[in-house]
C-alpha positions as CSV (number, residue, x, y, z in Angstrom):
1,M,6.1,5.7,20.9
2,N,8.0,8.4,18.1
3,D,6.1,10.2,15.6
4,R,6.4,8.4,12.7
5,H,5.3,6.5,9.2
6,I,5.1,2.5,9.0
7,T,4.6,0.4,6.1
8,N,3.3,-3.0,6.5
9,N,1.8,-5.9,3.9
10,T,1.2,-8.5,6.7
11,G,-1.4,-6.9,8.6
12,Y,0.0,-7.5,12.1
13,V,2.5,-5.5,13.6
14,L,4.2,-4.8,17.3
15,L,3.8,-1.5,19.1
16,N,5.9,-1.1,22.3
17,W,6.9,2.0,24.3
18,Q,9.0,2.9,26.7
19,N,7.4,2.3,30.7
20,K,10.1,1.2,32.9
21,E,8.3,3.3,35.7
22,L,5.2,0.5,35.3
23,I,3.1,3.4,35.0
24,P,-0.7,2.5,33.6
25,V,-1.0,3.7,29.9
26,E,-3.9,4.5,27.3
27,L,-3.4,3.6,23.6
28,Q,-6.1,4.6,21.0
29,Q,-6.3,3.3,17.7
30,A,-7.9,5.6,14.9
31,A,-8.9,6.0,11.2
32,Q,-8.0,9.8,11.0
33,S,-5.1,11.7,12.3
34,S,-7.3,13.6,13.9
35,F,-8.8,11.0,17.1
36,D,-12.5,11.7,16.0
37,N,-13.9,8.5,17.0
38,P,-10.5,6.6,18.8
39,I,-10.7,3.1,20.1
40,T,-9.0,2.5,23.4
41,L,-7.2,-0.8,22.4
42,Y,-5.1,-1.3,25.6
43,E,-5.3,0.0,29.3
44,G,-2.3,-1.2,31.6
45,K,1.1,-1.5,32.3
46,N,2.6,-3.1,29.8
47,S,5.1,-2.0,27.1
48,S,4.0,-3.5,23.9
49,L,1.0,-4.4,22.2
50,M,0.4,-7.2,19.3
51,L,-2.1,-6.6,17.0
52,S,-3.2,-8.4,14.3
53,G,-6.1,-9.2,11.4
54,L,-5.5,-5.4,10.5
55,A,-7.4,-4.9,6.9
56,D,-6.0,-2.5,4.2
57,G,-5.7,0.9,4.9
58,T,-4.5,4.0,7.1
59,Y,-4.3,3.5,11.2
60,Y,-3.5,6.0,13.4
61,Y,-2.0,5.2,17.5
62,R,-1.1,7.4,20.4
63,I,-0.6,6.8,24.4
64,R,-0.6,8.3,26.8
65,A,-0.2,8.2,30.9
66,H,-3.5,7.0,32.4
67,Q,-3.9,7.7,35.6
68,K,-5.7,9.9,38.0
69,Q,-5.1,12.6,36.1
70,P,-4.2,11.1,32.6
71,G,-0.8,13.2,31.3
72,T,-0.5,14.3,27.3
73,W,-0.6,12.5,24.2
74,S,2.3,11.2,22.8
75,D,3.5,11.7,19.0
76,T,1.3,9.8,16.4
77,V,2.7,6.8,14.9
78,R,0.7,6.7,11.1
79,L,0.3,2.9,10.2
80,D,-0.5,1.9,6.9
81,V,-1.1,-1.7,5.6
82,A,-1.1,-2.6,2.2
83,H,-1.1,-6.4,1.9
84,Y,0.4,-8.1,-1.4
85,S,-1.8,-8.7,-4.2
86,L,-3.4,-11.7,-4.9
87,A,-1.9,-12.1,-8.1
88,R,1.6,-12.3,-6.1
89,V,0.4,-14.7,-3.5
90,W,-0.4,-17.4,-6.4
91,L,3.0,-16.8,-7.6
92,L,4.9,-17.5,-4.8
93,F,2.8,-20.2,-3.9
94,V,3.1,-21.8,-7.5
95,A,7.2,-20.9,-7.3
96,G,7.0,-22.5,-3.7
97,A,5.1,-26.1,-5.3
98,L,7.6,-26.1,-7.6
99,V,10.8,-26.0,-5.6
100,F,9.1,-28.7,-3.5
101,L,8.0,-31.1,-6.3
102,S,11.7,-30.5,-7.7
103,V,13.8,-31.6,-4.3
104,A,10.6,-34.5,-3.8
105,W,11.8,-36.0,-7.0
106,V,15.8,-35.5,-6.9
107,I,15.1,-37.6,-3.1
108,V,12.7,-40.0,-4.8
109,R,15.3,-40.4,-8.0
110,G,18.2,-40.6,-5.8
111,A,16.2,-43.6,-3.6
112,A,15.6,-45.3,-6.6
113,D,19.0,-45.2,-8.2
114,E,20.2,-46.2,-5.1
115,S,18.3,-49.8,-4.6
């Protein structure tokens, strides 16, 4: 992982990192950049992890080799999750419903004209 900032509006994200040698790694998540109370999300040899169901907020991630003597932590990745507003969701839903109904009406009307 690189030191970077990611903004997300869906609540799911794929974190990936280089691990060609399949070395066991430890991935942590925290609510503060200081990692005061980190949560270990993953320990293993994979090179990615899919996270979903994240609520609005800021999350920090870091990773390190996890062997008999753990390595140093990577640079921190900051993830800001801000879901779409409910008003925008309803607007998109209504627009989609109108398009669907319009297409259905054209199909039904065309089928009736052929009869």
